[in-house]
N, C-alpha and C positions, 0 to 999 in steps of 0.2 A: 576546505575548512568552512567557508561561508555556506556551502551546501549543507553541511552537517548542522550548523547553527540554525539555518532556515528550516530544515526538516524537524529538528527538535522543537522549534517554536511552533511549527504547524501541528505536530502531533500533540504537543502540550495544550495548545488552544483547543484542539478537537477533544482531547481527553477531559479538559475542564468543562467544556460545554456538555459533554456526554455525562459527566459525573454529577451535574447539578440535579438535585431532587426534583425541581420543577421543570426540568427540560424534558421535552417529549422524547420517547424512545426513537432511535434511528430507524428510518424507513427507507425503502427503495424508491422514494419519490423523486430522486434526482437521476436522470438517465446517466448511465456509465460514461457516455461520451462527454456529457456536460461536466461531470466530475473530473475526467481526465483532462479536459480543456482547461479547467481551473488549475489543476496541478501543473500543466505546462506553462501557465502564466507565472506561477510561483517559481518553478525550477524545472526546465525541460528534462533533466535526468530523473526527476521524481516521476514524471509521466512515463518515461522510457522504462524505468525500473518497475513501475506498477504494471505496465503492459507485459513485461517479461514475467512478472509474478503471476499475472492472470493467465498467461499462456501456459506456464508450467503447471498451474493449478488445474487447468482444464485438461491437460495431457495426463496428469497423474490421477485426478479425481473423477474424470469423465463428465464433468459439467462445468458450466461457466460460473465464475465467481460473481456474486451479486454486488451491487453498489454498496449496500450496507455492510457486507463482509469485507469489502476493500476499505471502507471508511473505518471499520473497527480495527483492521490490521494496522492502519496508521495511528489510531487513537489509543489503543490499549497500552498502558504503561509508557514505555519509551518507543513503542511501535513494534510490530512483529519483527523479530530479529532477521528472519530470512528476507522479508520485504526490504527492510532497511539496508541489508547487505546487497540486495539486488540493485537498489538505487545507487549505492556506492559504486558497485561494479559498472553500472551504466555510466555514471559520471566519469569513471576511470577508463571507459572503453575497454573493458576486460571480458571478452566473450567466454574465455575458459572459466572464469569465476561464475558467470551467469549460468553456464551449463552445469557446473558443479552444484550451485545453489538450487537449480531447478530440481535436482534429484532429491533435495532435502525437504521439499514441500510435503506437509502432512495434510491429509484429508480429514475433515470433520466426521465424527461418528454419527450414525443415524441418518 
């Protein structure tokens, strides 16, 4: 329960910062390892779920997810539903759910 509240707060804060008209657009100026380390400080399952999401994205889409794409996945709306579910599955130590969710990753067009 606390993890869910924490993730909602994190994604809401990111979304609010992203939605501000005067805020600069998100850039890949933060190395992915730095971003993941920050996630781990907030909630270790958030990092684990993000890493599972990134691995599934790479396997399905044939390329690595960029930092800005991961940040957007956290920040858009209530967060990307697959990413949020993978974080929940990581928290619950549910490898079957992680595998099932990995198959639902969609690749961006273009």
